[in-house]
N, C-alpha and C positions, 0 to 999 in steps of 0.2 A: 504495499500500502504508497509506505512511503517514496520504492521508486518509481512510480506512477504516477505520488503526488511530485516529485522533482523533474517526471522530464517534462509533468506540465507545463511546468515553473515557464523550465527551459525553451518548449514548447510557445508560449504564452509570448510569450521576449520578441517573440516574431512580429509577433500586429503592432509593437510600441515600436522598437528598432528602428519603423521609416515616417518617425512621429516630429524629432527634430531636423530629420535634413531633408523634410520635405520643403522650404526655401530654397535650401541650398539646391535639389535635383532642376525644382523650374529657375533657376536665375542658370544652372552649366548648361538645360536646353532650353533655355528663354519658352517654356510650357505659361502658359493659363492657369488657371487657378482650380479650373474643371477638368484641362488636361492631367494636373498632378493628384484631386483626389481622384486621376484611373488606377493608382499605383493599390487601391483603400478597397470604390468599389471592387472590379477585378480576382481582390482577395477576395472579399466577404462574396462577394454573389456565388461565382465557385463555391466558396466554402458554404452556404450557404443550400444551392441548387443539388450537392454532392450530399447531403445531410440528413437528405431522403435516401441516401442509401446505406451512410456507412454502418450506421442501427442493423439495416439489412446481415449487411457481410460480415456483422462480427458475429450473428448465431451461426456463419456459414465456414467461416473460418475458424473464430474466434478471436477470444480479446486481444487479446497477445498477437497474436499474427498480424493484425488489422494494424495493434498500433506502433509494430516495428516497421507494414504499408505504410502505414502514413510520413516516421517521420523518416525517411527514406527517401521517400522522394520528394519532401523537409531540403533536405542536405543537399538533394539532387540541383533542384529551383529555386533556389537560394544563393546559391555560388553561382548559374546562371542569373540573378536577377543584377549580383552584380559584375558581367560581364557585358552587360545592355550594355549598345548603345545609343539608344534611344528612347519614347515616351513606349509609344508603342509595342519594343521587345523588352520593356521593361514591365508592361499593365500583364500581361502576357504570360512572363515570365512567374508572376507576381502570383494569375490568375491561379496554375499548377502546383503554385507554394500552399495555396489557397484549398484546392484538393486535397495535400496529402495533411494539411493542420485538422481539416472534414473527419477522415480517416482514427488521427487521433483521441481528440478530445472528447464525440460523443466518446467510443473507446473508456479512452478512461475514469472515464462518470462514468461509468458503470461496474470497472472493475476497480475504483475506491470504495462502494457502495458496495462492493458482493464482498471485499474485503472486511470490510471496518464490524468490530464487534456491537459497536459502541448504535443509538439510531440513522437512521440519512439524515437528518441532522445536522449530528453533528461529524458525520464521512462528508456532505458539503460543503459543513465550513472549511474540511482540511480542501476541500479540492478549491476554491474558495480563495483563501489560500494561496494555495499557488497559484491558481493567477493572477489575486492581486499584483502576485512580487513579482511575476514572471514581467504582468506591461510596465508594471515599476523599474523593474529594473532595463528593459527593454530600451525606450527611451535612455535610461546613463548613458549605456552604454550609443547606440544612438549619437548620442553628443557626444560625448570621448573620441571612440572614429572618426563622426560627422566633420569631425573642426580638422580632419587630416587632407577627406576624401568620401566623399557620397558614397560613395562603393566598398569600403573600407567595412560600416554596419552589416552588411549582408555577410560579405566575408567570415567575421565572426560570429554571426549566426547559427553559421552550418558549419560552423568546427562544433558549437556549443552544441549546434541541433545531434551532431556525430555521437559527444560522449552522453548525449541522449535516448539514442540508440543501442547504446554500448552497454547505459545501464540499466534501461527494460529490458535487454534481451537473454544479461545477467543474471537478472533479479525478477524481476514480472510475472508473473506466470497466476490462470485465467486459476476465477472461483470460485466455486460453487456448483451448481447444477450447470453445465452447459443447459442454454434455453436453443427453445424446439429451430429449425429454422426460420426463420420470416421472410415473410414479400411483400415487397412497395406498396404495396395495397394494401397493405398492417397501419403506415402513417398513415396514407391517409383518413383513414377510417378510427384511427386515432385522433387527429386532427375534429372532423364529425360528431364527436363526444363534445359538451357543448361548456363541461370542469374543462377541460385538458386547452379547447378552441379558446375558452373568454384568459383564460394563461395567459397564454404563447399572442396571440393577440395585446394585452398588458406589457406582455416583455414587446413584442415589437414597438409596439409603441415607446416602451423608456429603453431602446439600442440606436434608438435614430437621435436620440436626445445626448447619450451615453457616447456615439460616437462622432455627433456633434462636438463633444467634446478633444477626443479625443485625436480625430483629423482632421478638421476644418480646426480647430481652432491656433495652431498652431501658424497659418498662415496669416489667418486676422490681426494676434498678435506683436508679432514685427520683432522678433527676436532670433540672437544669434543659438547656433545648432547646439552650443554646450545650455547653454541659459534653459532654452527647452528641456534638454537631455531634465536639470537638475528641476524646472517646474515641474515636468509627467513624476521626475523619482519622486519626487517632494505627494504626490495624487495618485500615484501609485499604492504608494507605503500608505496614505488613507485611507487608499482601494480594503488594502489588504486586514489592515486591520481594524477597520468597523466590520468585513464580516467574517471578522473570526469572532473578534471583541464584545461591541458591539451591538448585533444582533443576540447571539445566545446568550445577550440580559435581558437585554426589549424585548425578544419572544414569548420566552418564558411569561414574565409578567405581563403585556397587551396581548400576547395571540401576534399572530403573523398576520393579518390578515387590514388588526389596524394599523401598528407602526410601519407594514406594507405603504397604506396610502396616506400616512401622514407622511410619509418620508420625500414620495414622492409627491404630495403639494409644496412644502422647503424647495422641490430640484427645482419646481419651477417658479417658485421665484425665485429660487437663484441665479434659471436664466435671462431670468425678464434682465434681471437685474448687471448682466454678464451683455445685457442690447439695449442697456441703455448704458453703459460707462465712459466715460470716455477718458484715461489714465492708466499710461499701461501700471502701476502698483494694484491701483484693487482691480486687473481683468490677476495679477498674479494671482492675487490672495484669493481672487475668486474662481478661479480654474484648484487651485489647490485642493479649498473644501472640499469641492462639486464630487474628492472621490469620496471623501465623507459616504455621503449620501449616495452615491455609486457601489459603496461597496453593499453597504448594508438591502441597496437592491438589484444587488448579484444572487446574494447570499438565498434570498430571502426567492426572485425569481421561480431558482433553480428548484430550490427546494420545493415550490407548489406544482411543480413538472410533476417529479417523482411523486411527491402520497395528492393529487388531487385524482390520479391517474388510474385506471385501475385497468390499464396495459403493463406490457412489461421492461425494466429498467430500459434497455434502447431501446422500445418499439415508443415508448414512453418524452426522450433520450432525446428519438430523435426528430420526433413531431412536435416537438418544443424550440429545436434546436436551430432548424431548419425557418419553419415563421421569427421568433428573434434575429436569427444575422443576415433574414430577411427585408427588418426595419434598422440592420445596420450598417448593411448595401446602399440603399440607397442616401443618408446623410448625407458620405464626404462630396461627391457628384455631385448633388441638389443644392446644397451648401456652398458646392461654388456656383454655382448656376446661379443660385442666388444670392450671391453675393456682388458676382456679378452685375443683375439689374439692376439692384435695389437697393446694393452697396455693404459693407462689411457682417456687419455688425446686425441686420434683417437676418439671418440666415439662426442667431439663438433668441431671437423672438419665436422665429417659425417652430422648431425645439421645444420649448416654451406650450405652441400653442399642439403638439402631436404629445406629447405627454402629456398633459391637460386631456385632451381624447383616449390617453388606454390608462388613465382616473378615473373616467366616464365609465370607463367598461369595467373595473375592479369591482368602482362605487356600486355600481349595479347587478356584482355578478357575488358581495361580501357573502352574504347571506346563503348563499349553495357551495359557497368555494373553503367556506369556515365548517360546513356538514356532513362535506369527503372529507376535508383532514381527521377532525371529529373519530369518522369510519375507521379509513387511514389506521392513525393511533390503536383503536379500539381494537385492529382485526391483526395486525405487524406489532403490535410495542407495549399493547397491554395484558 
């Protein structure tokens, strides 16, 4: 379980490693904001689509083999990303990178939950902590290496993913009883379940906001690569800390749904504040502070994806992550287009509106989701 969490940390470094070098890549290649944002959108769009098959593939190959396949693909295409000579080629390589990462991430969650001797929430806390630390470390690595060349962060990530591949090969084993082989239509069927769908739609809206912060704001802030790396390192640390500590304090006391609703409302206020701010110091403080709310939302949405679903872990994870990453894929390039058309601050206001729409969905379904959580605890942890 620890080896899988370590590999998760390394894998999610690949998402944030591009953050600090987006302005550098744009200047080096003479690209507009929407073109640069393709580096995120191609990565996440492919990741979202392959979430439809990654959980299914895991039930045929086994979790360990699927993880190794994903890590191996990332090593190859992270290296090729560093060798790219233009935005189209780099976006294509990032797309294949997203394919590899989807093979890994959906399977890693299932393995960590299956290997845990505690509750699902505790296992997901470990997964989200690894995710948060990975996203925190990625920008720091990108900032340090990117200050020398925009190519170096890609090569550095490839080396680290090779280390994760080795650790997974040596220490990770499939856990528990192997799931019966699944088909893609099982994931489609899962999305037809009202509880699964409502949580996934709210997660989609939240993920749009999350990637407005992670993928678009580096272009809007106007800081150097190293400064951006430090900003997003601090942001990622708050993501990790809040997903591990704050969630475990708040959820037992107030319940998952109320905490998530309040958390999303506070995040909406923060987005509006960023959209109206006009000072770099305020921008920096608000972006870093958003990590606190993102960590809580990450952990609770992922927990709900497993606990409100009557389906297997791999199918539940695949269905949720398909919609979750679909929202994430829209945010980068759409924010770039909106910025060109309406101004650099408007994407944050749009992000606030999208999160608000997801919050409404969650609020309308709050009683039904709470009942599903009670049923899950009675069956699995009672």
